[in-house]
C-alpha positions as CSV (number, residue, x, y, z in Angstrom):
1,X,0.5,-43.6,-18.3
2,X,0.0,-44.4,-14.3
3,X,-3.5,-45.8,-14.6
4,X,-1.8,-48.1,-11.8
5,X,-1.3,-45.5,-9.2
6,X,-3.4,-45.1,-6.9
7,X,-3.7,-43.0,-3.7
8,X,-3.9,-46.1,-0.8
9,X,-0.2,-46.4,-3.0
10,X,1.0,-42.8,-1.8
11,X,-0.4,-43.2,1.9
12,X,0.6,-47.0,2.6
13,X,4.3,-45.9,1.3
14,X,4.2,-42.4,3.2
15,X,3.6,-44.5,6.7
16,X,6.2,-46.8,5.6
17,X,8.8,-43.8,5.3
18,X,7.2,-42.2,7.9
19,X,7.3,-44.7,10.7
20,X,10.5,-45.9,9.3
21,X,9.0,-49.7,9.5
22,X,6.2,-51.5,8.6
23,X,5.1,-52.7,11.4
24,X,4.2,-49.6,12.6
25,X,3.4,-48.3,9.5
26,X,0.7,-51.4,9.4
27,X,-0.4,-50.5,12.8
28,X,-1.7,-47.2,11.8
29,X,-3.3,-47.9,8.4
30,X,-5.4,-51.0,10.2
31,X,-4.4,-53.3,7.6
32,X,-1.6,-56.1,8.1
33,X,2.0,-56.4,7.0
34,X,1.9,-58.4,4.0
35,X,-1.0,-56.7,2.3
36,X,1.1,-53.2,2.8
37,X,4.5,-55.2,1.4
38,X,2.8,-56.3,-1.7
39,X,1.1,-52.6,-2.3
40,X,4.6,-50.9,-1.7
41,X,6.4,-53.6,-4.0
42,X,3.5,-53.1,-6.9
43,X,4.2,-49.1,-6.8
44,X,8.0,-49.5,-6.5
45,X,8.1,-52.1,-9.4
46,X,5.7,-50.4,-12.0
47,X,7.4,-47.2,-11.7
48,X,10.7,-48.1,-11.5
49,X,12.1,-46.4,-8.4
50,X,12.9,-47.3,-4.9
51,X,11.9,-45.1,-1.9
52,X,13.9,-47.5,0.9
53,X,16.0,-49.9,2.3
54,X,15.8,-52.6,5.2
55,X,18.7,-52.6,7.3
56,X,20.0,-55.7,8.5
57,X,17.5,-54.9,11.9
58,X,14.3,-55.0,9.0
59,X,14.2,-51.0,10.1
60,X,13.3,-49.2,7.3
61,X,15.9,-46.5,5.9
62,X,14.2,-43.9,3.1
63,X,16.6,-43.7,-0.4
64,X,17.1,-40.5,-1.6
65,X,14.0,-41.1,-4.0
66,X,12.2,-41.9,-1.0
67,X,13.1,-38.7,1.2
68,X,11.9,-36.8,-2.2
69,X,8.9,-38.8,-2.2
70,X,7.4,-37.7,1.8
71,X,7.1,-34.2,0.8
72,X,5.3,-35.0,-2.6
73,X,3.0,-37.9,-1.4
74,X,2.1,-35.3,1.1
75,X,1.5,-33.0,-1.6
76,X,-0.6,-35.4,-3.9
77,X,-3.0,-36.6,-1.0
78,X,-3.5,-32.8,0.3
79,X,-4.9,-32.1,-3.4
80,X,-7.0,-34.9,-3.3
81,X,-8.8,-33.9,-0.2
82,X,-8.9,-30.2,-2.0
83,X,-10.4,-31.3,-5.1
84,X,-12.9,-33.8,-3.0
85,X,-13.9,-31.0,-0.8
86,X,-14.8,-28.6,-3.5
87,X,-17.0,-30.8,-6.0
88,X,-18.8,-31.3,-2.6
89,X,-19.2,-27.9,-1.7
90,X,-20.3,-27.3,-5.6
91,X,-22.5,-30.6,-5.9
92,X,-24.4,-29.1,-2.3
93,X,-24.7,-25.6,-3.6
94,X,-22.4,-24.0,-1.2
95,X,-20.5,-22.3,-4.2
96,X,-22.5,-19.8,-5.5
97,X,-20.4,-16.9,-5.9
98,X,-16.8,-15.7,-4.2
99,X,-15.6,-11.8,-4.2
100,X,-12.3,-11.1,-4.9
101,X,-10.4,-7.8,-3.5
102,X,-7.5,-6.5,-4.3
103,X,-4.9,-3.6,-2.9
104,X,-4.2,-0.5,-5.3
105,X,0.1,-1.4,-6.0
106,X,-1.2,-4.9,-7.4
107,X,-1.0,-6.0,-11.3
108,X,-4.5,-5.1,-11.9
109,X,-4.1,-7.5,-14.9
110,X,-3.4,-10.8,-12.4
111,X,-6.3,-9.6,-10.6
112,X,-8.5,-10.4,-13.7
113,X,-6.9,-13.4,-14.2
114,X,-7.6,-14.3,-10.8
115,X,-11.6,-13.7,-11.0
116,X,-10.9,-15.5,-14.6
117,X,-9.8,-18.3,-13.0
118,X,-11.9,-18.8,-10.4
119,X,-14.8,-18.5,-13.4
120,X,-13.5,-21.1,-15.8
121,X,-12.8,-23.2,-12.4
122,X,-16.8,-23.4,-11.2
123,X,-18.7,-21.3,-14.4
124,X,-22.0,-22.0,-12.9
125,X,-20.3,-19.7,-9.5
126,X,-20.5,-15.6,-9.9
127,X,-17.8,-13.4,-9.0
128,X,-17.7,-10.6,-7.5
129,X,-14.2,-8.0,-7.5
130,X,-13.8,-5.3,-5.1
131,X,-11.2,-3.1,-4.1
132,X,-9.5,-1.4,-1.2
133,X,-6.7,-0.8,1.0
134,X,-4.6,-3.6,2.2
135,X,-5.8,-3.6,6.2
136,X,-9.9,-2.9,4.9
137,X,-9.4,-6.3,3.3
138,X,-8.0,-8.1,5.5
139,X,-10.6,-7.3,8.7
140,X,-13.6,-7.8,5.1
141,X,-11.1,-11.7,4.6
142,X,-12.0,-12.3,8.8
143,X,-15.2,-11.2,8.4
144,X,-16.1,-13.8,5.9
145,X,-17.3,-10.2,3.4
146,X,-14.2,-10.9,1.0
147,X,-13.0,-14.6,0.0
148,X,-9.8,-14.3,-1.4
149,X,-7.6,-11.1,-2.3
150,X,-4.9,-10.0,-4.1
151,X,-2.1,-7.9,-1.5
152,X,0.8,-6.5,-1.1
153,X,3.4,-7.1,1.3
154,X,4.1,-6.9,4.6
155,X,0.7,-8.5,6.4
156,X,1.0,-10.6,9.3
157,X,-2.5,-12.1,10.7
158,X,-3.3,-15.4,13.0
159,X,-6.6,-15.8,11.3
160,X,-5.7,-15.1,7.6
161,X,-3.5,-17.4,5.6
162,X,-1.0,-15.8,2.9
163,X,0.8,-17.1,0.4
164,X,3.2,-15.5,-1.4
165,X,2.7,-15.1,-5.6
166,X,5.7,-12.8,-6.6
167,X,8.1,-10.7,-6.4
168,X,9.0,-7.2,-8.9
169,X,11.7,-4.9,-8.9
170,X,11.3,-1.6,-7.3
171,X,12.4,1.1,-9.9
172,X,12.7,4.6,-10.4
173,X,9.9,6.7,-12.2
174,X,10.6,10.1,-13.6
175,X,10.0,12.1,-16.6
176,X,11.7,11.5,-19.8
177,X,13.3,14.9,-20.3
178,X,14.4,14.7,-16.9
179,X,18.4,14.5,-16.5
180,X,18.3,11.5,-14.7
181,X,17.0,9.4,-17.5
182,X,20.4,10.0,-18.9
183,X,21.7,7.7,-16.9
184,X,21.6,4.1,-17.5
185,X,21.0,3.3,-13.7
186,X,21.1,5.6,-10.7
187,X,23.0,5.9,-7.1
188,X,21.3,6.4,-3.4
189,X,22.8,9.7,-3.8
190,X,20.0,10.7,-6.4
191,X,17.0,9.6,-4.2
192,X,18.1,11.8,-1.8
193,X,18.0,14.4,-3.5
194,X,14.9,13.8,-6.0
195,X,12.1,10.9,-4.1
196,X,9.7,13.7,-3.5
197,X,6.4,11.1,-3.9
198,X,5.2,8.7,-2.0
199,X,2.3,6.0,-1.5
200,X,-0.3,7.7,1.1
201,X,1.0,5.7,4.2
202,X,-2.3,5.4,5.5
203,X,-3.1,2.8,3.0
204,X,-0.3,0.3,3.8
205,X,1.1,2.1,7.0
206,X,3.3,-1.1,7.9
207,X,4.6,-1.2,3.8
208,X,5.2,2.5,4.8
209,X,7.6,2.2,7.7
210,X,9.5,-0.6,5.8
211,X,10.2,1.8,2.6
212,X,11.1,4.1,4.6
213,X,13.1,1.9,7.4
214,X,15.2,0.7,4.0
215,X,15.9,4.3,2.7
216,X,17.0,5.1,6.2
217,X,19.5,2.6,5.9
218,X,21.3,3.6,2.7
219,X,21.5,6.8,4.2
220,X,18.1,8.4,2.6
221,X,16.0,10.3,5.1
222,X,12.8,11.6,4.3
223,X,11.4,14.9,4.9
224,X,8.8,16.8,2.9
225,X,7.4,14.4,0.2
226,X,3.8,14.4,-2.3
227,X,1.0,11.4,-1.3
228,X,-0.7,9.7,-3.7
229,X,-4.0,7.0,-3.3
230,X,-3.2,5.4,-6.2
231,X,-0.2,4.6,-8.9
232,X,-2.3,6.8,-11.7
233,X,-1.8,10.0,-8.9
234,X,1.4,9.2,-8.1
235,X,2.5,8.7,-12.5
236,X,-0.2,12.3,-12.7
237,X,2.6,13.8,-9.5
238,X,5.8,13.0,-11.2
239,X,4.5,13.8,-14.6
240,X,3.6,17.5,-13.1
241,X,7.3,18.0,-11.9
242,X,7.1,17.3,-7.9
243,X,9.7,14.4,-7.6
244,X,10.9,10.9,-9.0
245,X,8.8,8.1,-7.0
246,X,9.1,4.4,-6.3
247,X,7.4,2.4,-8.2
248,X,6.7,-1.3,-9.5
249,X,8.6,-2.4,-12.5
250,X,6.9,-2.9,-15.0
251,X,3.4,-1.0,-14.9
252,X,2.2,0.5,-17.3
253,X,3.8,4.2,-17.7
254,X,2.1,6.8,-18.6
255,X,3.9,8.7,-22.3
256,X,5.6,11.4,-20.2
257,X,7.5,8.7,-17.9
258,X,10.1,6.2,-18.2
259,X,12.0,3.9,-15.3
260,X,15.4,3.0,-14.2
261,X,16.7,0.9,-11.5
262,X,19.3,1.9,-8.3
263,X,22.7,0.5,-8.7
264,X,22.9,-1.5,-5.3
265,X,19.5,-2.3,-4.0
266,X,17.1,-5.1,-4.9
267,X,14.4,-3.7,-3.1
268,X,10.9,-5.2,-4.2
269,X,7.2,-5.1,-3.8
270,X,6.0,-8.8,-3.0
271,X,2.1,-9.6,-3.8
272,X,0.8,-12.4,-2.2
273,X,-2.8,-14.0,-2.1
274,X,-4.6,-13.9,0.7
275,X,-7.8,-16.3,2.1
276,X,-9.3,-17.2,5.8
277,X,-7.8,-20.2,7.5
278,X,-10.9,-21.4,8.2
279,X,-13.4,-20.1,6.7
280,X,-13.5,-20.0,2.9
281,X,-15.1,-21.5,0.2
282,X,-13.9,-24.8,-0.5
283,X,-12.4,-24.2,-4.1
284,X,-10.4,-21.3,-2.7
285,X,-6.9,-23.2,-1.9
286,X,-7.6,-25.4,-5.8
287,X,-7.6,-21.6,-7.1
288,X,-4.7,-20.4,-5.2
289,X,-2.2,-23.5,-6.0
290,X,-3.8,-22.7,-10.2
291,X,-2.5,-19.3,-10.0
292,X,0.3,-19.5,-8.0
293,X,1.8,-22.3,-10.5
294,X,0.6,-19.7,-13.4
295,X,1.3,-16.3,-12.0
296,X,3.8,-16.6,-9.7
297,X,7.6,-15.5,-10.3
298,X,10.5,-14.6,-7.8
299,X,13.5,-12.6,-9.6
300,X,15.9,-15.3,-11.0
301,X,19.1,-15.9,-10.5
302,X,19.8,-15.2,-14.3
303,X,18.2,-12.1,-13.6
304,X,20.3,-10.7,-10.8
305,X,23.4,-11.9,-12.5
306,X,22.8,-10.2,-15.8
307,X,21.3,-7.2,-14.0
308,X,24.4,-6.5,-11.1
309,X,26.6,-6.3,-14.4
310,X,24.9,-3.6,-16.0
311,X,24.6,-2.0,-12.5
312,X,28.3,-2.3,-12.3
313,X,28.6,-0.9,-16.2
314,X,26.9,2.0,-15.4
315,X,28.6,3.3,-12.0
316,X,31.4,2.9,-14.5
317,X,29.8,5.4,-16.5
318,X,27.2,7.3,-14.1
319,X,26.3,9.4,-17.8
320,X,26.1,7.5,-20.1
321,X,22.9,8.1,-22.2
322,X,20.6,5.0,-22.5
323,X,20.2,3.2,-25.7
324,X,16.6,4.0,-27.9
325,X,14.4,1.9,-29.7
326,X,11.4,3.1,-32.0
327,X,9.3,1.9,-28.6
328,X,11.5,4.1,-26.4
329,X,14.4,4.2,-23.6
330,X,15.2,0.4,-22.8
331,X,14.4,0.2,-19.8
332,X,17.4,-2.1,-17.3
333,X,16.7,-4.3,-14.4
334,X,19.4,-4.1,-12.1
335,X,19.2,-6.4,-8.4
336,X,22.5,-5.3,-6.7
């Protein structure tokens, strides 16, 4: 459809808009001003757009479309370089296999999709899945043992590129026969009394500290609690009656368990893709772009407004029962 558009058009027009002039852009690109002017006019005429206007003094002033073009052109040229780098690496036999890692709080369906996507991207390359704690995976990515990993945040490391992927709400996991399950949504006071199960602090210390800080900010102070090293262990402790736990919304639940949101709380568990900034297989940046496009997600504004309405209703009817269907209780999503 746009076969007339070439990479040189993007490079030329980007230079014109960034330098705010044809002369400065021509000097940077080592070409003549007439050639640059012809290329810019061809692109704009074919696309039916005007990316800049000349002032009386001959300066270039980007239009609204021109301002948008700057970021988009940088993206196009960056992807071009990544694709060529990947093809060259494959041709040289540098992408024999990759090692993909995942921490235990990550949605494992996402992890399986990550492994499958690279296999589709480079059918000849093998994929070696591995699991570990967040800090362990960071060390292995830094050492080059793991090429890319799905982990939960927070995470800071000077050598690690962090690409945030999605945000999922934290909800309260409880037994279906718990008195709390009779409520459409819980209040903060319910956490103070019943929250007694946590993911083991040593598995992700930064995340544990952040959660404790958030709980403290709403008046919930953590005392004695049971510790679990895996989400399945957390559910087992809840099922066995040791308290309730905070888990990722949408997680597959044991048949005896259900979840409820908490009024006034919009906490999330954030998932990110990580890889080494300098030392990584050349296919990784392309994989990250494709994966984020297909599976990236944030809490939408519409979800927030709907959930807030549900939360206000729940506060008015704190003991209201949750409607049920043949599949089980309806799990309301809440963002206070």
